[in-house]
N, C-alpha and C positions, 0 to 999 in steps of 0.2 A: 494798358497792362497787361503785366507780367505774375500773375502767383505760383507762390511758390508755398507747400500747405509741407507740416510735416507729419502728421497724423505720430501716436504715444499717451501714454497710461498720463491719470494726473492723478494724486505728484508727477511730477515730469519723470522718468531715467538714465541718468547719466548719458550713454548712449544718442540719448534724444532731445538731450540740453546741448551734446555737443553737437548735433546732427544741425539740429539750431544753428549755430555760432555758423559752420559754415556754411551757410545756406547765404548767415544773412551777408558773411564775406563777402559771398559772390557776389551777393545783390551790391550792395555798394559800389560798384562796376557799372551799374545800370540804373542812375538816380532819373527817378523822379519816373521809369520802366520798369518798377523789379518789385513784389512785395513778398513778405515771408508772412506766416502766419502758423503759429501751433496750433494745433487743436487736438484737444479731449479723443480719444478711439473710440470710446464711446457713446460717438455721438453715429446718425444715423449715416452718413456723409459712410463712415468709414466700414459699412457693410458692405458698398457698392463695389470695396476690390478688393474681396475676399480672401485675405493676407492676416493670418497672425503676429506677425511677427519684427514691433518696433522695433528700431524708427520710419515708417515707412514716409517716402521723400516724394511728392508728383510735383514735376514742374510742368505750368497750365494741365491741362489734364491728363498725362501722361505719368506715366508711374515711371517711377526711376530708381526703385531703389526701397527695399522691404529685410528689415534686419541688422545695418551692415551702415555706417558713416561714407559718407560718399563730399568727397575733398575740395571746395573753395572751387579747384582747377577744373573738373571734370561741371561740375555748376555750368560755373559757367561756358563752358564748351555746346553744353547744351545749353545756355540758356543761349548762346548769338547767332544757334540753328534756329531755335525756334522766333523771335526777334526778327526774324530777318526775311520767312517763308512767315512767320505773319507781317514782316510787314518790307513786301516788296521793292527796290529804289526805284525811284521816278525816272 
């Protein structure tokens, strides 16, 4: 299962809510393969990325964006690439 994480403040800000919406829209293209989590940026995990501008978007363990909303189409492209490399054809 590929995981998309959105790190942002709690309560959530408008850009973080929009980022979550775009990520969920992208995840719909990959049923049972992709899960979206919206996490509070004040967690220990947040400190690993050394960035302070939300929303912070990670696909798998790859940081793909800080401080801006990534359109669903771009996230879909990233997911396709990561899923292909995670599960090569037999």
